N, C-alpha and C positions, 0 to 999 in steps of 0.2 A: 791573113789566112789564105786568101786566094793565091798569093805568091807561093806560100808553102805547098798548097795542093798541086798547083800546076807545075811546080818545080819537079815533082815526081812524074807527072805525065810526060813532060818534055825531056828535061835533063836526066831524069831517072831511066828513061828508055835508052838514051844514048849511053849512060853510064853502064847499064847492064850489058849492053851489046859490045861496046868498045873497050871497056875495062874488065868486066867480069867474064866476058867471053860468051854470053848467052846468045843463042840464035833467036830469030824472031818469034818462033813458037814458044820457046822457053821464057822469053821476055814477057809475052802476053800472059802466060801461066803465072809468072812471078807476081804479077799485079792482081791476080785473082783474089787473094785475101783482102786487098783494099776494096775491090768491087763488092765482095760479099759483105764486108762490114758496113759499107754504105747502104746496101739493101737491107740488112738487119736493122740498123739504126733508123732507117727511113720507114720501117714498117709499123711505127707507133711507139717504139721504145724511147726515142728522143722526146716525144711529146709527154710521156709519162714522167721522165726525168725532169723535164722543164716545169711541169705542174708541181712537182715536189720541191725543186730547188729554186725555181724562178729563172726567167730568161737570162739575166745578166750572169749569175753564177754558172749556169749551164754553158753559156757561150765561152766564158773565160776558162772553164774546165776543158771544153773541147779544144780550145787553142793551145792549152798547156799540153794536152795529149799530142797534138800535131807537132809541137816544139820538141817533145821527147823523141818522136819518130824521126824528125829531121836531124836531131843530134846523133842518132844511131847511124844515119846515112853519112854524116860528116866523118864519123869514126871508121867508115869502111875503107878498104884498100883493095888492090888487085887480087890479093890472096884470101879475101874474106869469103867464107862460105855462105850460101843462101840462108841455111838454118844455123843458128837461130837469129842472127843479127838483122840481116836484110828482111827476112820474113816478119820479124817484130816491127821493123821500121814501117813497112807498107801497111801492116795491120793497124798500127797505131795512127798513122796518118789518115787512113780511111775512116776509122771510127771517130777520131777527133774532129775531122772536118764535117762529117755527117752530123755529129752532135752539136757543133757550133752554128751550122747554117740556119737551122730552124729558129732558134732563139734570136739570132741576129736579124733574121727577116721579121720576126715578131716585133722586136724593138723598133726596127725601121719603119714598120707600118703602124705603130702604136698611135701616132698622131694624125694618121690619114683617115678621113671620113669613110664610113662603110661604102658609100656609093663610088668612091674613087680608089677602092682597094685594088682593083685590077690594074689601074694605071700605075698605082704606087709599086705594086709587085713587079710590074714590067720595068719600071725605072731601076729598081733594085737589081733585077736580073741583068739589065744592060750594063749597069755599073760593074757587076761581077765579071762580065765578059770583057769589058774594057780593061779592067785590072788584070785579067788573065793574059790579054794580048800584050800589055805593057810588061807584065812579069816575064813572059817568054822572051820578049826582046831584050830586056835588061839582063836577065840571067844568062841568055845566050851570048850577049856581048861580053859579059864579065868572064864567062868560061872560055870563050874563044880567044879573048885578049890575053888571059893568063897562060893558056896553053901555048899560044904562039910565042910568048916571051920565053917560056921554058924550053921550047923546041929550039929557039935561036941560041939559047945558052948551052945547048948540047944534051939536054935530057932526052931520054928515050920517049918514044911516042906514047907507050902505055903510061909511063910515069907522068908525062905532061898532061895527058888527058885526065888521068885520075886526079891530079892536083887542080886542074881547071874545073872539072865537074864538082869536086868537093868544095871549091871556093864558092860556086853558085849555090850549093846547099847551105853554106855558111851565111850567104846573103839572105837566103830564104828564111833561115832560122832567125836571123836578126830581125827581119821583117815581122815575123810571127811574134817574137818576144816584144817588139815595139808595139804591136797591136794589143798584146796583153796589158802592157803598161798604160797605154792610152785608153783602152777599154775600161780599165779599173777606175779611171777618173771621169771618163766622158759618157760611158753607157749609163743609162738610167733604168730604173725598174719600169717595165712596160705595163701600163694600165689597160683597161678595156678600150678597144677601138670605139670611136664615136659612132653611135647608132647600133652598137652591139651590146649584148647582155654582159654583166660583170663576170659571169662564170666562164670557164674555159670553153672556147669555141673549137669543138672537135673537127668540124668541117674545115675551118681555116687551117688548123694544124696539119690535118691530113693532106689538104691541098698544097701546103708549103712543102711538106715532106716529099710529095709526089714530084713537084717541080725540082726539088733538090736532087732527087734520084735521077731525073732526066738530064739535068745539067751536068752532074758528075759522072 
């Protein structure tokens, strides 16, 4: 999921500017739906969904939404208008990522004693950042290599960039789909944290959503 999210932050910015022809201000505005969805989902909505459906189902549902958003980006081209396809893509990726982060954090900390919850959440946060760094490096290398190959074969700059960036989106999409498959088998239902009451811990969920909003 981190690969899918950061593919829009890095590759998406380049795609909007170099292929779709957006200037820096318009590029920033183009990501506004994603930012707004993260804010909305992190205001408590994800916690309510998670209490109703459970962490595993909520996380997998969020990943599926991210996958749909990435699939829309894969289908974009130099002549694609922002509305409705690109708008829907950034909106879905933002809402899906914000929906998945909180339950994934809950599951990751389910076996961590209450006194070590801070350390545990810090480790999870670091792992997300490391994944983001690796994803940017990998997606950038994939995109650059494919673009260079097409330029060498005589393709125009716009067509080469378009194909290279969309290949990076394909890799991100495959990563998210792989996460859904693995999560279906490996994620378990999160029970109450040791030292916590069995009921929902609103302060924990609120804290995790605040951290997610800051990270994203």
